[in-house]
N, C-alpha and C positions, 0 to 999 in steps of 0.2 A: 149922279148914281151912288145908291150906297157902297158901300164894301161886300156889302153883305149881296148884294145882286151881280155886282163882279166876279165874285167866287160863283156864286150858281151857274152863271154864264160862263165858266172857264170850264167848269165839272159836265156841264152840256154838252160841252164842242169835245171833250176828251172823252167822254161817252158814245158820242157819233160815230167820232174815228177809228174807237176798235172796234162796234161794229158792223162798219164799211170793212177795214181788216181781218174779222173773221167769215165774212161774208165774200169777199174776195180774193183772201189769202190763205187758205188752212194753214201755210210753212208759219205764220203769226202762232196762232194757237199752240204748236206743237214745243214753238221756241222755251216753253217750261217744261221740265221735263218732267217725268209722273214713274209711279212706279213700275210702269209698263213699259216705259222706253229706253229705261236704264238697260244699260249693258248686259249679259247674264250673270250672274253673281260667281262670284270670284272661287277658286276650291281653296276653301280653309288649309293652313298649312297643316305639318303634326301637330307645331306649340297649340296652337289656338283650339286644336281637335281636343286633342289631353285638355287643355281648362275649363271645356264647354261640358268634358265627362267627368269633370272633377266637381263642377257645380253640382250634377246631377248625382253625384255620389253624396256630398255635401247635405243636399237635401232628402237624402235615403230615397230617391227615385231609382240606384242603381246599388249594387252591391259593389263592396272593398273587396280588395283582394290580401290586404294582410291591418289587422288591430296587435298594437303594441300597446299593450293590455296594464295599465295600472303602474307607471312609471310616473319619477319625479321629475320634472321638466322643469329646464334651465331659459327659462322669456331672457333671450340675449337684447329686448327690445327694450325693458326695463329692470333689466339684470335683477332679477329674481325667480324664486323657484315656485312651480304650483305642482301641490302634490296631489297623485294619485288623479293621473292623466289619462287618457286614451289618446293615440298617435292613428287614424286611419288613413292607410294608403291603398292607392289605386297606380297602376298603369307605371307605378315606383316615384308618383309624387305623391305630398299629406295632401288630402283633402278635405280632412276636420282634424282638429284639437281642441280637448276637451275634456269635462268631467268624467271618470270611468262612469260605463254604461249610459250617458247620456245621450249617444248617439244610437237612434234604434235600428238600424239599416242590416244587411247580414254581409257578414265576411268569409273569405273562403278559408284564414290561417289568423288563430288568436295565436300570440305569442307575449306567454305571462311573464313581465319586468318587473314583479314586484321584490322590493327592495333594490330597483336599479335607481340611479340617476341618469336622467337621461340626458345629453348636448349633444349640439349640432355637431355631425363632423367636421374633422379640420379639414382647411384651405388655405394653402400658399398661395400671399400674394406676390412670389416673386419665390421662383424657382427654375433651378439648369438640372430636369428630370437626368440628361445624357451625365450629370456628373455621378450618378451611382450607377454608373455603366452598365445599366439594364435599360432595354429597349422598354417603349413604357406600357406595352402589355405585361411583361413583368415587374415590371415597379408598382403596377396596381398589387400585386400578390407579395412585393414589400412592403409598401405602405399603408394598405388599409390595415391589416392587422394593429398597426398603431394609428389609428383614427383620423388617417388623411383619406377625405372622399374627392376631392380634387384641388386643382392646383393652377395658380397662371404659371405659364410654362414661358420661362426667358429664351427666348429659340434662336439667339445670333447664335449657339454652337451648330445646330443641325441648317441652319439657314447658312451657315458659310459652308457649307458643306453642298446644298442643293437649293437654294433659293426657291428655288423655281417648286418644289416639290413640298415643301418647310410646312403647310397647313395640311396639307391633305397628309402628309406621315403624322401630323399629332391626333389628328380628328379620327384615324382609321380603328383601332383597336376600341374605341370606345363603338363605333359603327359594327364592331365583329361581337360586341356584348361584351367589353370587358365594364365592369361598375367604377371606372376612375373617371372623372369628367376634368380633361385637359382644356384650359382654354389660352391659346398662342398669343403671345405678346411679340410681335414681328420685328426683328433684329435688327435695333438701329444699329447694329456696330456689325454690319454688311454690306461691306468687309468692315473690320476695326478701324482701320486708318486710311488716308487718303495714298499710304505709300501699298498695299496691297492688295490681292486680286485672288480670292476661290474661285468658288462654284455658288455665288448668289453675288447681287448686287442689288440691295434697296434702296430705290429715290423713291419720287410723290405717287409715281403712274403705282410701282407694283404694293405699296402702304396702303394707297388710297382703296385699291381694290379689294387686296385680302380685307379688307376690315368690313366695306360695302357688300361681299360678296358673303360674308363669313362670320354669324350672327356668335359663334364661337371665338371668334377673334376680341380681343380683349382691345389691343391697343398695340403702342409702339412700345418695346421692351429698352430697360434702361439705357437712356443716353450718355454716354460713357466719354465721348468724345470731348470734353471741354472746351479745350485750345480751340476745336473748328468750332463748338457755339461760341465761344466768346470774342474769337477772334477775326474778325468780318474779312483779311488777307488771308487768313489760312487756307490751304489747296480745300479743305474739307468743308467749311462753312457752307458752301451753296445745296449738298446735298444733304447733308444731317438737318438743315432747316426747310431745305424741301422734305423730309419727312416729319419734320413737329406738324409743319403746314398740312401733311397730309389725314394726319391723327386730330390734329385740331380740327378741320373742314369734314370728317366723319364720325364728329364727335366719341370719339376714341380717347385712351386713359394715356398720357406722356408718361412715363417712367423715367425717372433721373440715376444717376450713379455720383455721387459726390464727393469720390474717396481723393481726401487730400485738401476738400473747400471748408475749411474751418473759422475763415476770419466773417467777419460778419456783411462789408463789401462782398465778395464772391456769393456767400448763403443768401445776401438778396438777389442780388442777380440770379445764381439759380433760379430760386422761386419766381421771380422774375419772366423769365424762358419759357415757363411753362412747365415746368421738370418739377412733376406733384410728387414726387418718394424721392427716399435713401436708403440704401439695407448698409451703405459705407459708414454710417459716421465710426469714430475711433472714442473719442472723449464724451465724459456726462456731460459737459456744458455746449460741446459743436450739437449734441443728439437736443440738448434744450432747445438752444439758438435757432435749428432749423424745424424742430417741433411747435414754436411760435409764429414762426414766418410760414406757417401754413404748408408743410410740408410735411407728410407719412411716411412716418418712421417705419421702416421696417426692419427690426431688431433681430440681431442672431446671437448664439453661443455667448461670448465675453461679451459682446454687444449690451446685452439685457443685466449681466451680473455689473457693468459699469454702470448705464443708464438708469435703470429702474430705481437703486437707493435715492438718486441724488430727486429723481421727480416726488418720490415718496416724499423726501425733505423739503420738496416745495411745494407738496400739500397738494400734488396734481388730481383732482376730482375727474375729469374727462379724460379716459382712456382713449376716446372712440380715437383718433386719428394716428394708432400706434399697434403695428400686428408684428408678430412673429415671424421668420422665416429660416429653411436651414441654408439655401440657396447655394452653396455646392458640398456634395457627401455624400462618398461611394456606400457601394452595397456593404461592405466588410466592417464600415466604419457604423453603419445605421443600425444592424441588427446588433452592434455594441454598446451604442448610444440611444437611440433611436432616433426619433422625429420631433414632430411638433407637441408630440406628448412630453417630452424631455421641457421641451419651452414652456413651458404650460405650467407644471410644476417647478423648476427652475423658478419662473414668475412667484408661483405659489408661495415658494419658500421664502422667496426675499419682501412677501412684506405684500403683491398685489392680491388685491381681495379676489377671490376665485371668480366669482362671475365676470367683472370683468377682464381676467386673464385667459377662462374660455372663448368669450368674445372677440379677443384679442385674435384668436387664432379662429374664427368662423365668419359671425357678421361683419366687422370692420373691415378686414380683408378681402371680403366679397360685396358692401358696399364699395370699396376703393376704386373695385373693379367694375364695377356700373354691372354685376353679376348675381347682386345680390336681392332679384326677384326670384331665382332660381336655384341659389344655394347659400349657405349661411347662416339659417335657423332653422329649426322647430316652427314651422310656422305654413299654415294652409299655400297651395303650387309650389311651397319648393321641393327641391327634390328630396324623396327620403334617405337624406344621410340622417342617422343617429345611432351616436357612441352611446353604449349605456358603461355604467359605472359604479362600481360596488366602492368605493371611495372616492369621493370627489379629492379630497386637499393632495391623495396621492396617487389622482390621475390614472387609477388602477383599472385599465380596459378587459371588459368582460366578453363582450358582444357587440357587434358593427352591422346595424344594418349600409348598405350602399346602394342607392337608385331602388330601394324597396326591398333588396335582396338581403337574409342574413349571409353574411360575407366573409366573417371574421367569427371564430370565439375561444378566447383564452390563448389569444398572441397564432393561431394557425388560420391562414386560408381556407377555404371550403369552396370556392368556385372554379369553376374549368376557366383556364388559362387558354384566350383563341388561340390557333394556331394561326401566325401568320405570315405567307410566302411574300417576303419585302422582296418587292422587285431592284432589278441593277443598279437603278438612283440610289437606292440605301444602303444594299449589301455588297456594291461592288465602285467603291469609290476612294480608291488609294491604284494612283497611275506615274510613280514614278520615273515609268518610261523605259529600264535599264536593271541590272542587276550593277549595284554600285562597287566601286573597288576603294582599296585604301588610296590609293593616291588620288582622286576624287574629294579626298580629305585632307590632303597636301597645301597646305601654305607658302608658298614659294616669296624668296628674298626678292626686293627689287635690284636692277640690275647696279651692276656696282657693291652692294650690301652683303660683303665675304662675312663675316662674322660676327655680326650681331643689326640687329633692327630694333626701333622701336613698333611695338605695337598695342592698339587700344584692345582694353582689358574688360569685357562687357563680365555683369555680375545679374542675378534676378531682381525684381525688382529697382531699378536703376532710377533714380531719382535727381542724382549729379547733373548740374546744368553745364560739367567740363566733360568730356569723357576721360576716364584713367585712361593710364599707360602703363608700360613696364621696358625694359630694355630684354628680349630674348635674345639668346643664339642663335647661330643661322650655322648647320650641317650640311656642306654639299648643296649651299645653296635652296634648301631649306629652312623654315624657323619652324624651331624646336621648343616642346611644352616647357616647364619649370613645375614640374610636380612637387620638389623640394617646396616652393613658397606658395603651394594650391592654385598653380595654373594649367588648368586641361585647354579641352579644346572641346568646339561649340559647333553642329552644324543646324541651320534650319533645310529643312527638303521639303520642295518644293509637290508635293500628292496631288495636282490637278489638271496640271496639264501633260503631264509624260514626256516632258524634255529632258528630265534628270537635270534638273537646275536646282543648285544648292548656296547657301550665305553661309559661310565660315569663318569664324573667328576664334580670338582667346579667351576663357573664361575662365571664373572662379568665384568663392563662395559657395558654390553648389555641385553635387556629382561626385563622383569614383574616383578615388585614390586609389588603388590595388591596380597593379600591373593588367594592361592588355585586357583592361574592363571599359565595358558601356554602358549606357540605359538610352532606350527611346522611348518615344511613345509619340502617335499620333492624337493624341490628348492634348493638346498644345495652344491654349487659351491666347487668340483668339478664334482666331483665321484656322486652323487645327491643320496644318502642316506638320509636318513630322521632325522636332528635335529631338538632337540626342548630343551627348556629352560622354566624353572620353578620355580615357589616357592614351590610347592608341587610335592610329587610322583605320587598323584592320578593324579590330572593335568595333566601332564606330560603323563602319559597312556591314558586318555581320546580321546589326540588330538592324539597321534599316535593314534590310533585305529581306529578314524575318518578318520584321513589321508587315512589309509587303507580300509576301507570304500568305498571311494570317489573315489579309483583307482589314488591316487595323489592331492595334493594340497598345500592349506595354511588354519590353524584351529588355531583359538584366544578362548581359555577357558578364561573365568571370573569369581571366584568368583566360583569355581567348574560345570559353563556353559559354554557350545561354544557359544557363540554370535556373531560369525561370521566365514566365510569360503570363499575360495577361491578355485572351481574344477580345477583338474588339471590330468584330465583323461588321455589325451595322452602324456605316456614315465613319466608319475606324473610333466612333468616341465610346458605343455600346453593344452590349451582347442579348441575341433573341436566344439566351437560357436560362432556365431556371436560378433562382434565388441563390439557395446553399451551393451548390458546382463556383454559382458566380463570386460566390465569396469567399470559398475557400482557394480558386485560383486567385486571389487578391494574397490572402493570407501567406498563402504557399511563397510569392512574391517576397511580403515583408521579409517571411522568416530565411529566406534564398539572402534578400540583403543586408541583412543582420548579421552576418559570415564577412559580410566585405569591408573595405574601409572607407570610410567617406569623408569629403570637405564637409568641417562646421557640424556636421551632426551625424550619430551613428545612425546607423539602419536605412532603411529605402526614404529618401529624400522626398517627400508628398508633394512640395513645392515643384517639384520638374514641371509639369502640366503647367504649371504657369511663368517658365521662362521666358516666353517670350511674348507677354503679354504688352497690346500696342496700344493700350489706353490710358486715360489720365491720373493718378500725375505723373505716369512715369517720362523718361527723358529718351536718351539713346536707347537705341533696339537697334536687335539686329532681323533684317526682314529678308526674305527672297530678293537677289538683285534684281532690277529693273531698271533700263531707258532712262543715261544720266546716276545712275551709284552703280556699278561694276564691283565691289565690294559689300551695297545691302545694310552698311550701316548710317542711320538715318536721326535725325535730331527729332521728335513726334511734335512736337509744339510750332517748328519753323520748315518742315523739309529740309535741313540744311543739312548735308553728308561729309562725310569725313574716308580715306582709304583705313581699310582695320591694322597696313603692315607701310611702314614708310622706313 
């Protein structure tokens, strides 16, 4: 029998079986889905409905809300300027970009941009909005006139206050009408170390669920605890790698923090861990080495001044793995210095092609955060965030459109700030437990030590592997400061659990020298317990008690009296007040501090908010005492503890 006949026979048999199945078993026919058997159509999301509308507007079938007419537009994809362009906007998004008059549809409004250069709204790939000391609805009023229309929020500050409500907090203002887009990056440092516990605790489940359930959530905020990442025996190893895996599993972005990692072995290890970015480069060669290994650079202030000349000298042609960030900058300093506009201007002055400089403030950070489909360029489908300039090289901002609305003109914010009644989880977060007294800050000598003791002496930004000590006098059983040698006292006061717990020890390098004086702050990176440094125990108690009355803030005590304060009632980190009054309070604090005597530097020591930071590369640090460590002094890299006096 030929192969042809065999095949015919098989085909006939199959046909007969199918006919029998159709006759005897209707289910067999229905097993192949058709349009009529599919489930009911899904309901399209707001994002998809918006894009459906944009299609119709682009095709001139539906009207636009706005045309920004006749601007010279920067195309950040090709780094070219396109003259005489119209930008057609509907529902806050760009529907069409092209030559003037070529789009023939109708628009409710036309804004004449003749003589203006149009660049995309600026965005930061790493910023702590908390550091402005303004709640996010007022942050919009601060930064949008400076060109910033979106921010990747490094949220481990507020996450440590209320991890459960962290994402809700950052997304609320936009839902209430604020034009500033905020993309939370979940705090890897929640808590900052294995030796602390505050108002948040993120591990695999919290990270994965937040990214999966919120399209605005970008990924994992700066992974700072390098000892935990790199040392399997470290107490924080399991949690930090859970956070990394949760982010990878949900296709989020894992951002890094490479402070102190400058040798090639650790740079390679940093990149191998999947930590995709770094805003902590110090030396230009370090920045170049990290750039060459695929690490996205987030340059700020002096890092720009150091790195850019080297990059130009090496002939860097592709700037797309670099962005600018401000990271931490308070409201008063922002009003003086600016924000991303300052960084773009600086880069241009240093020799970066203007087109690339603007892309480093828009497309490149958006692409790094996987948000470039909605922000970062003047292109269809993106939010209509358009900065109009009268001078490119001077970054002279005249108008700022945010989400299709004229939000600022000549430095003035034009929109209403939504009135948000923040709930208790944001506005009532300082719980010391009771009013503290001077006796709470007393450090008593061990039994039998009647004249002097050896004391551990902490300092800000402490990186020595060995804890330094000094010999201090004892009077009536109490260990004394040695202000003549710049040794005062520091305490970290728990503000979460209401049990009046605190760690205390001796301190140098930063703080007041004036008699009976203290400075206290609930902005105390990164856990944000209350840090207080003082020349008397009574002054320290006064400052901390006032912090609790304010529900958070910075308090200055001089000669026993409160002379200045900055109220930060939102999370103990921010204030829900207008820009100018908040900035005025900071300026008054600076001014009052200028009349005092300080260790190390004149005037208010801005670094006090970082005095208790527990991330790499810092070593010995005072934390709130915990079981097994009654003094609170711990070596972050290993968990080794030691007493504060002996």
